[in-house]
C-alpha positions in Angstrom: -13.9 6.1 -29.1 -15.1 4.1 -26.1 -13.9 5.1 -22.7 -13.8 2.7 -19.8 -14.8 3.4 -16.2 -12.5 2.2 -13.4 -12.8 2.3 -9.7 -9.8 2.1 -7.4 -9.7 2.2 -3.6 -6.9 4.7 -3.4 -5.0 6.9 -5.9 -1.6 6.0 -4.2 -0.5 2.8 -2.5 2.6 1.7 -0.6 5.0 -0.8 -2.1 3.7 -3.3 0.4 0.0 -2.8 -0.6 0.9 -2.9 -4.3 2.8 -6.2 -3.7 -0.3 -7.6 -1.9 -2.6 -6.4 -4.7 -0.4 -7.5 -7.6 1.4 -10.5 -6.2 4.7 -9.0 -7.3 7.5 -9.2 -4.7 8.6 -6.0 -3.0 12.2 -6.2 -4.3 10.8 -6.5 -7.8 8.6 -3.5 -7.3 11.6 -1.5 -6.1 13.5 -2.5 -9.2 10.6 -1.6 -11.5 10.4 1.8 -9.8 14.2 2.4 -10.3 13.8 1.4 -14.0 10.9 3.8 -14.4 8.4 0.9 -15.2 6.2 1.8 -12.2 5.2 5.5 -11.6 5.5 6.9 -8.1 4.0 9.9 -6.5 6.4 12.9 -6.6 8.0 13.2 -3.2 8.2 16.6 -1.7 10.8 15.6 0.9 13.5 12.9 0.6 12.4 11.1 3.7 8.8 10.6 2.5 7.7 7.1 1.8 7.4 6.4 -2.0 3.9 5.5 -3.1 2.8 3.8 -6.4 0.6 6.1 -8.5 -2.4 3.9 -9.3 -4.0 6.7 -11.4 -1.1 6.8 -13.7 -1.2 3.0 -14.0 -4.9 3.1 -14.9 -4.3 5.7 -17.5 -1.6 3.7 -19.1 -3.7 0.6 -19.1 -6.6 2.5 -20.6 -4.4 3.9 -23.4 -3.1 0.4 -24.2 -6.6 -0.9 -24.5 -7.5 1.8 -27.0 -4.5 1.0 -29.1 -5.1 -2.8 -29.2 
């Protein structure tokens, strides 16, 4: 089994930063989070800003590469 090495700038990014990196509009990102298609960091308080979990996305991408 071959494992890949990835480097990311930050394990968690804001919706705005994810939009900038991916080119996906923020409203689409919000919809994807609501539908469970984008993982977010678990919020400890309701008023905390939601952050996209980049590590979870990388793990998912790695798993899909191994299956293909």
